[in-house]
N, C-alpha and C positions, 0 to 999 in steps of 0.2 A: 305710358306717361300719366302721372298724376296731374289733375286739373285744378287750378286755383283761380285763373282769370276767366274761365268759362265754366258753364254747367253742361253736362252731357247725360242724356237719358234716352232709353229706348222703350217704347211701349206700343203694342199692337203693330209691330213692323215699321214703326216710324222713329227715327232718331232725331232728337231735338237738340240743337246746339244753341246755348244761350250765352251771349256775351255778358260777362258779369262784373263790370266796373261801373255800376249805376251812379256812383258819386261824381263821375266825370263824363257822364252820358256815353259810356262805353268807348271812349277814345282808346285806341290800341297802343300797346307798347310791344317790345320784343317778346315778352312772356305770352301775352294774349295771342299774338300772331303765330307763335310756335305751337301753342295748344290748339288753336283754331285749325291750323293745317293738319295737325295730328288727328283731330276729331273727324275731319273730312275723310282722311285715309282709313281711319278705324271704321267708320260707317260704310265706306265703300267695300271693305273686306269682309264685313259681317253679312253672312248669307241670310240672317234673320231680318235684315233691314231692307225695306223696299222703297223708302222715300226719306228725305232728309229736310228738316226745317231749320232755318237760321233766323234768330230773333235776338232781342236785347232785353236786359233786365232794367226795370225802372222806367224813366221817362224817355230814354233815348234808345234808338236802334244802334247807331254807331256814329260818333261825331268825327271819325277819321283819326288823323294823327293827334297826339297830345301837343297842342300848340305851345303851351308853356314850356314843355320839355324841348321842343324844337327851337323856341326862342333862346333857351339857355344853352343850345348847342349839343345837348345829349339825348335828343330824340332819335326817331328812326332814320332820319336823313343824315345824321352825324355832321351837321353843318360846320362844326369847329374842327373836324378832322381834315386830313390832307386830301387833295384831289384823288390821289391813288386809292385811298381808303374809301372815299365817298362814291366812287364811280359804280360800285356794286351794292350800294346800300339798299336799294329797292329790290334788286335781284335776290339778295341773300335774306332779307327780312320780310318783305311784303309779298313778293312774287311767288313764294311757295304756295300761297292760297290759290291765286288764279291758275297756277300750273297744275295743282291738284284737281281743280274743277274742270280743267280741259280734259283730264283723263276720266272724270267721273261720269259714268253712264246712268246712274240712278237719278231720279228726279230730285232737284235741289230747289226748295221753295222758301222765299223770304216772307216773313211776317214783320212788316215794318211798323213797329209799335210807337215810334217817336222820331226824333230828329235823325236824318241820315244825311250827313254833310261831307263834302269833299270826298275823301277816300271811303267814307261810310256809304255815300251814294254809289260809288264805284262798286263796292262790295255787294250792295243790293242789286245792282244792275247785272252782276254775274249770275244771279239766280235764274233758273229757267222760267219761273213764274213768280210774280210779286203780288202780295196783298198788303193793304195798309189800314191803319186805324184812322178814324176821322181827324184825330189830333196830330197825325204825323206831318212832318215837313221834310222836304228833300231839296238838296241844292248842290250843284257842282261849284263849290266855293273856293276852289284853288286860286282863281284870279285875285281874290281878296288878299291873298298872301304872296302875290307875285309869282305863282307857280302854275304848273300845267297838270292835267290828269296823268298821274304816274302809275296808276294801278290797273290800267286796262280800260278805263272809262271812255277814252277817245276812240277805242275800237268797238266796245260793246254798246254804248249808248246810241250811236247813230243807227245801229242795227235794230234797236228796240223802238225808237221814236222818230227815226229819220234824221238826215243830216241837218236840215234847217233848224229843227227844234233843238237838236243836240248842240249845235254851235251857239244858239241863243243862250242856252243854260250855261255853257262853258264860258262864253265871253262876258256875260253879265254877272255870273256868280250868284244870281238871285235864288231865293228859296221859293219853292212852289208848295201849294197845299195838296192834300190827298185828293181832293176833288179835281184839281188841275191835272194831277198825275193820272187820274182815271180817264179824264177827257182826252188826254194825248196818248193813251194806250200804254202808259208806263206800268200801271198796276192793273190787275184783272178785276179787282173788286175792293170796296172800302167798307169797313165795319166799325161799329162803335168799339172803343178801346177794350171793354170787358168781353166783347164777343170775338175779337180778332183771333187770338190763339186757339180757342175752342173750334172756331169755324175752319181755320187753316189746318188744324190737326185732323178734323173730320175729312177734309178734302184729301189730305195726305194719306189717311188710312184707306180711303177708297182706292187710291192709286196703288198703295202697297199691297192691297188684296188682289190686284190684277195679275195678269200673266207677266212676270218679271222680265223674262227674256224679250218678249215682244215690246214691252214698255221701253226697255233700255235700248234695243235696236232701233226703235222708232226715233228716240232722242238722237242717237248717233246719226241716223239717216237725215234728219232735219238739219243738224248743224253742219255735217260734212257736205251736204248738197248746196250750201250757200256759195261755195267756191268752185263748183265743177259744172260741166255741161249737163244738159238734160239727158243726153245719151249715157254719160258716165253715171248719172243718178240712177237710170234704169238698170244698169249693170250692178250697181251697188244694192239696189232694191232686190234684185234677183238673188244675190248672195245672202242678204239679210232674211229674205223670205224662206230660203232653203234651210237656214238655221232655225228660224221660228217654227216652221212646220214640222221640224224634227223633234219638238219638245212634247212632253206629256200634256202641257197646257193646251197645245194645239189639238189634241185629241179630246180633252175634257170639254172644251168650248162647244164643239158640235154635238157631243153627247148630251150636254146640259140643255142645249137648244131643242133637240129632238124630244127629250124627256120633260120639257117644259119646267125646268128648275134653274135656280141660280148656279152658275159654274163655281166649282171649288178649285181654284187655281193653286198650284204649289210653287210657282215661280221657276219651274224648270220643265 
């Protein structure tokens, strides 16, 4: 797929997806959503990619749906269409992104460079780890439009910051600062705007240089364990460990330790 609404590049084992509609704070439309989902799958299938960054061009990270288009009835929600046509509007247009991320085992990191509002905050919440610029603002602004979080936010946000804080943000629709997001554990760190992407890329490069199978199995183990018993977790950990210890990286790690050098992991 050729990309127009996003930018995609790979460097040092890190794929960077940049939402590229800065004139509207990267509000998404059908084209951007399709390209975004394709880029996630592309990075997932690329053996040379060990980590993925999602960020935005210009002043915004993602302002969610194009409100003007929605008001005119020709946005993602298709508000002027029949009920039969509307009932799968999110499933067919927006949900391919969270569904692709459900299957993604590689680390997915958000560099929140500016406003992340409504569905834009939902999209940031889907990342495994989030970093923000000091100038970034985030908000679950659906309530201001008389809507509810339709892109997975009511599922993911409570798991990141807890039910009480999640409901507060959803019910009030208020925007929070990067510092507030840091204090509530929504983002891992906050950087000056010009430092954000370089710092996040360096972080992603370090992960991408690691033992890929172990990194990915660890991610799967953490997420899958949220909904199973401890006994089931231990069984899953045993299976994951069996796979990890069968890799070349599992042999390289101990060798490097004994030889007092940095390990040279190959990702398999």
